[in-house]
Biopython code that builds the backbone (N, CA, C, O; Angstrom):
import numpy as np
from Bio.PDB.StructureBuilder import StructureBuilder

atoms = [
    (1, "MET", "N", (0.923, -1.221, -0.031)),
    (1, "MET", "CA", (-0.001, 0.058, -0.022)),
    (1, "MET", "C", (0.874, 1.254, -0.015)),
    (1, "MET", "O", (1.983, 1.186, 0.515)),
    (2, "LYS", "N", (0.434, 2.380, -0.585)),
    (2, "LYS", "CA", (1.130, 3.470, -0.574)),
    (2, "LYS", "C", (1.318, 4.183, 0.754)),
    (2, "LYS", "O", (2.343, 4.818, 1.002)),
    (3, "SER", "N", (0.286, 4.062, 1.616)),
    (3, "SER", "CA", (0.389, 4.742, 2.886)),
    (3, "SER", "C", (-0.575, 4.062, 3.917)),
    (3, "SER", "O", (-1.484, 3.295, 3.600)),
    (4, "ALA", "N", (-0.278, 4.421, 5.116)),
    (4, "ALA", "CA", (-1.116, 3.892, 6.221)),
    (4, "ALA", "C", (-2.582, 4.311, 5.946)),
    (4, "ALA", "O", (-3.496, 3.517, 6.171)),
    (5, "GLU", "N", (-2.801, 5.499, 5.483)),
    (5, "GLU", "CA", (-4.205, 5.984, 5.266)),
    (5, "GLU", "C", (-4.928, 5.083, 4.108)),
    (5, "GLU", "O", (-6.079, 4.670, 4.248)),
    (6, "ILE", "N", (-4.233, 4.856, 3.098)),
    (6, "ILE", "CA", (-4.848, 4.038, 2.120)),
    (6, "ILE", "C", (-5.144, 2.619, 2.611)),
    (6, "ILE", "O", (-6.221, 2.068, 2.384)),
    (7, "ARG", "N", (-4.119, 2.035, 3.312)),
    (7, "ARG", "CA", (-4.288, 0.771, 3.900)),
    (7, "ARG", "C", (-5.499, 0.678, 4.891)),
    (7, "ARG", "O", (-6.280, -0.274, 4.880)),
    (8, "GLU", "N", (-5.588, 1.688, 5.704)),
    (8, "GLU", "CA", (-6.810, 1.810, 6.639)),
    (8, "GLU", "C", (-8.128, 1.911, 5.740)),
    (8, "GLU", "O", (-9.081, 1.216, 6.093)),
    (9, "ARG", "N", (-8.250, 2.642, 4.713)),
    (9, "ARG", "CA", (-9.253, 2.804, 3.893)),
    (9, "ARG", "C", (-9.647, 1.526, 3.296)),
    (9, "ARG", "O", (-10.849, 1.269, 3.224)),
    (10, "ALA", "N", (-8.734, 0.652, 2.838)),
    (10, "ALA", "CA", (-8.911, -0.494, 2.156)),
    (10, "ALA", "C", (-9.577, -1.613, 3.237)),
    (10, "ALA", "O", (-10.474, -2.390, 2.912)),
    (11, "ILE", "N", (-9.009, -1.553, 4.501)),
    (11, "ILE", "CA", (-9.550, -2.423, 5.490)),
    (11, "ILE", "C", (-10.945, -2.012, 5.928)),
    (11, "ILE", "O", (-11.787, -2.854, 6.241)),
    (12, "GLN", "N", (-11.196, -0.589, 5.946)),
    (12, "GLN", "CA", (-12.556, -0.230, 6.340)),
    (12, "GLN", "C", (-13.527, -0.648, 5.164)),
    (12, "GLN", "O", (-14.614, -1.124, 5.489)),
    (13, "TYR", "N", (-13.240, -0.515, 3.904)),
    (13, "TYR", "CA", (-13.944, -0.908, 2.803)),
    (13, "TYR", "C", (-14.433, -2.331, 2.908)),
    (13, "TYR", "O", (-15.637, -2.577, 2.826)),
    (14, "TRP", "N", (-13.439, -3.368, 3.104)),
    (14, "TRP", "CA", (-13.782, -4.604, 3.144)),
    (14, "TRP", "C", (-14.459, -5.005, 4.432)),
    (14, "TRP", "O", (-15.188, -5.997, 4.417)),
    (15, "THR", "N", (-14.271, -4.275, 5.617)),
    (15, "THR", "CA", (-15.018, -4.453, 6.811)),
    (15, "THR", "C", (-16.463, -4.229, 6.584)),
    (15, "THR", "O", (-17.341, -4.915, 7.107)),
    (16, "ASN", "N", (-16.683, -3.167, 5.722)),
    (16, "ASN", "CA", (-18.137, -2.812, 5.432)),
    (16, "ASN", "C", (-18.799, -3.894, 4.568)),
    (16, "ASN", "O", (-19.987, -4.195, 4.687)),
    (17, "VAL", "N", (-17.950, -4.464, 3.682)),
    (17, "VAL", "CA", (-18.477, -5.546, 2.818)),
    (17, "VAL", "C", (-18.792, -6.767, 3.749)),
    (17, "VAL", "O", (-19.908, -7.287, 3.729)),
    (18, "ASP", "N", (-17.849, -7.187, 4.514)),
    (18, "ASP", "CA", (-18.004, -8.392, 5.356)),
    (18, "ASP", "C", (-17.045, -8.156, 6.624)),
    (18, "ASP", "O", (-15.830, -8.025, 6.478)),
    (19, "ALA", "N", (-17.620, -8.116, 7.764)),
    (19, "ALA", "CA", (-16.923, -7.843, 8.981)),
    (19, "ALA", "C", (-15.737, -8.828, 9.150)),
    (19, "ALA", "O", (-14.628, -8.394, 9.462)),
    (20, "ASP", "N", (-15.959, -10.148, 8.949)),
    (20, "ASP", "CA", (-14.938, -11.054, 9.175)),
    (20, "ASP", "C", (-13.814, -11.029, 8.177)),
    (20, "ASP", "O", (-12.672, -11.349, 8.507)),
    (21, "LEU", "N", (-14.146, -10.631, 6.892)),
    (21, "LEU", "CA", (-13.165, -10.523, 5.900)),
    (21, "LEU", "C", (-12.228, -9.257, 6.230)),
    (21, "LEU", "O", (-11.010, -9.299, 6.052)),
    (22, "GLY", "N", (-12.855, -8.210, 6.690)),
    (22, "GLY", "CA", (-12.188, -6.987, 7.058)),
    (22, "GLY", "C", (-11.212, -7.261, 8.215)),
    (22, "GLY", "O", (-10.076, -6.788, 8.173)),
    (23, "ALA", "N", (-11.621, -8.003, 9.231)),
    (23, "ALA", "CA", (-10.858, -8.439, 10.450)),
    (23, "ALA", "C", (-9.679, -9.252, 9.926)),
    (23, "ALA", "O", (-8.533, -9.010, 10.307)),
    (24, "ALA", "N", (-9.960, -10.210, 9.059)),
    (24, "ALA", "CA", (-8.889, -11.073, 8.571)),
    (24, "ALA", "C", (-7.854, -10.313, 7.857)),
    (24, "ALA", "O", (-6.659, -10.563, 8.013)),
    (25, "LEU", "N", (-8.337, -9.290, 6.993)),
    (25, "LEU", "CA", (-7.447, -8.419, 6.299)),
    (25, "LEU", "C", (-6.562, -7.672, 7.185)),
    (25, "LEU", "O", (-5.359, -7.599, 6.934)),
    (26, "ARG", "N", (-7.115, -7.075, 8.272)),
    (26, "ARG", "CA", (-6.359, -6.351, 9.138)),
    (26, "ARG", "C", (-5.177, -7.200, 9.774)),
    (26, "ARG", "O", (-4.011, -6.805, 9.790)),
    (27, "VAL", "N", (-5.592, -8.366, 10.278)),
    (27, "VAL", "CA", (-4.709, -9.326, 10.897)),
    (27, "VAL", "C", (-3.574, -9.654, 9.838)),
    (27, "VAL", "O", (-2.391, -9.547, 10.161)),
    (28, "ALA", "N", (-3.897, -9.992, 8.765)),
    (28, "ALA", "CA", (-2.805, -10.383, 7.768)),
    (28, "ALA", "C", (-1.925, -9.207, 7.343)),
    (28, "ALA", "O", (-0.749, -9.442, 7.065)),
    (29, "LEU", "N", (-2.400, -7.959, 7.269)),
    (29, "LEU", "CA", (-1.641, -6.827, 6.992)),
    (29, "LEU", "C", (-0.708, -6.437, 8.120)),
    (29, "LEU", "O", (0.456, -6.080, 7.939)),
    (30, "GLU", "N", (-1.320, -6.535, 9.328)),
    (30, "GLU", "CA", (-0.466, -6.150, 10.492)),
    (30, "GLU", "C", (0.621, -7.201, 10.738)),
    (30, "GLU", "O", (1.748, -6.855, 11.092)),
    (31, "ALA", "N", (0.260, -8.584, 10.538)),
    (31, "ALA", "CA", (1.227, -9.612, 10.829)),
    (31, "ALA", "C", (2.414, -9.562, 9.761)),
    (31, "ALA", "O", (3.582, -9.773, 10.085)),
    (32, "GLU", "N", (2.037, -9.286, 8.556)),
    (32, "GLU", "CA", (3.132, -9.203, 7.624)),
    (32, "GLU", "C", (3.871, -8.007, 7.549)),
    (32, "GLU", "O", (4.960, -7.953, 6.978)),
    (33, "ASP", "N", (3.215, -6.836, 8.217)),
    (33, "ASP", "CA", (3.701, -5.490, 8.193)),
    (33, "ASP", "C", (3.923, -5.139, 6.708)),
    (33, "ASP", "O", (4.982, -4.630, 6.338)),
    (34, "ALA", "N", (3.013, -5.389, 5.949)),
    (34, "ALA", "CA", (3.000, -5.092, 4.510)),
    (34, "ALA", "C", (3.762, -3.841, 4.105)),
    (34, "ALA", "O", (3.553, -2.734, 4.602)),
    (35, "PRO", "N", (4.694, -4.111, 3.130)),
    (35, "PRO", "CA", (5.579, -2.947, 2.765)),
    (35, "PRO", "C", (4.810, -1.801, 2.060)),
    (35, "PRO", "O", (3.851, -2.030, 1.323)),
    (36, "VAL", "N", (5.249, -0.630, 2.307)),
    (36, "VAL", "CA", (4.725, 0.495, 1.561)),
    (36, "VAL", "C", (5.196, 0.387, 0.162)),
    (36, "VAL", "O", (6.331, -0.032, -0.067)),
    (37, "GLU", "N", (4.391, 0.740, -0.786)),
    (37, "GLU", "CA", (4.724, 0.699, -2.241)),
    (37, "GLU", "C", (6.014, 1.543, -2.608)),
    (37, "GLU", "O", (5.972, 2.761, -2.434)),
    (38, "THR", "N", (7.060, 0.997, -3.065)),
    (38, "THR", "CA", (8.215, 1.615, -3.446)),
    (38, "THR", "C", (8.379, 1.764, -4.948)),
    (38, "THR", "O", (9.296, 2.451, -5.398)),
    (39, "GLY", "N", (7.550, 1.163, -5.704)),
    (39, "GLY", "CA", (7.657, 1.165, -7.209)),
    (39, "GLY", "C", (8.565, -0.035, -7.639)),
    (39, "GLY", "O", (8.806, -0.191, -8.837)),
    (40, "GLN", "N", (9.058, -0.858, -6.731)),
    (40, "GLN", "CA", (9.794, -2.065, -6.989)),
    (40, "GLN", "C", (8.906, -3.233, -7.144)),
    (40, "GLN", "O", (7.909, -3.310, -6.426)),
    (41, "PRO", "N", (9.176, -4.164, -8.025)),
    (41, "PRO", "CA", (8.353, -5.326, -8.128)),
    (41, "PRO", "C", (8.412, -6.161, -6.889)),
    (41, "PRO", "O", (9.432, -6.200, -6.202)),
    (42, "ALA", "N", (7.275, -6.861, -6.583)),
    (42, "ALA", "CA", (7.248, -7.666, -5.352)),
    (42, "ALA", "C", (7.956, -9.034, -5.764)),
    (42, "ALA", "O", (8.017, -9.413, -6.934)),
    (43, "THR", "N", (8.484, -9.734, -4.680)),
    (43, "THR", "CA", (9.122, -10.913, -5.012)),
    (43, "THR", "C", (8.482, -11.932, -4.132)),
    (43, "THR", "O", (7.939, -11.569, -3.089)),
    (44, "ALA", "N", (8.513, -13.227, -4.498)),
    (44, "ALA", "CA", (7.965, -14.353, -3.824)),
    (44, "ALA", "C", (8.988, -15.372, -3.641)),
    (44, "ALA", "O", (9.876, -15.548, -4.475)),
    (45, "SER", "N", (8.885, -16.031, -2.591)),
    (45, "SER", "CA", (9.957, -17.094, -2.242)),
    (45, "SER", "C", (9.705, -18.284, -2.972)),
    (45, "SER", "O", (10.633, -19.078, -3.130)),
    (46, "GLU", "N", (8.442, -18.550, -3.498)),
    (46, "GLU", "CA", (8.072, -19.638, -4.275)),
    (46, "GLU", "C", (7.294, -19.183, -5.491)),
    (46, "GLU", "O", (6.554, -18.200, -5.439)),
    (47, "PRO", "N", (7.455, -19.850, -6.500)),
    (47, "PRO", "CA", (6.709, -19.404, -7.744)),
    (47, "PRO", "C", (5.170, -19.405, -7.641)),
    (47, "PRO", "O", (4.605, -20.254, -6.950)),
    (48, "VAL", "N", (4.541, -18.537, -8.267)),
    (48, "VAL", "CA", (3.124, -18.523, -8.227)),
    (48, "VAL", "C", (2.495, -19.360, -9.179)),
    (48, "VAL", "O", (2.802, -19.206, -10.361)),
    (49, "ARG", "N", (1.597, -20.292, -8.835)),
    (49, "ARG", "CA", (1.018, -21.231, -9.754)),
    (49, "ARG", "C", (-0.385, -20.936, -10.077)),
    (49, "ARG", "O", (-1.213, -20.889, -9.167)),
    (50, "ALA", "N", (-0.732, -20.725, -11.356)),
    (50, "ALA", "CA", (-2.080, -20.479, -11.745)),
    (50, "ALA", "C", (-3.025, -21.698, -11.678)),
    (50, "ALA", "O", (-4.209, -21.580, -11.996)),
]
sb = StructureBuilder()
sb.init_structure("model")
sb.init_model(0)
sb.init_chain("A")
sb.init_seg("    ")
for serial, (resi, resn, name, xyz) in enumerate(atoms, 1):
    if name == "N":
        sb.init_residue(resn, " ", resi, " ")
    sb.init_atom(name, np.array(xyz, "f"), 0.0, 1.0, " ", f" {name:<3s}", serial, name[0])
structure = sb.get_structure()
């Protein structure tokens, strides 16, 4: 996310859609301490499979 404000707005949006989903999103983002967008591509430790 670009900023804490945008992250909070996203959490609030999904909480309004579904309270459990919003709570799970908050926990996941806080647990990962999701990085602020830097313009660099994200990396994964394992390949993403479709």
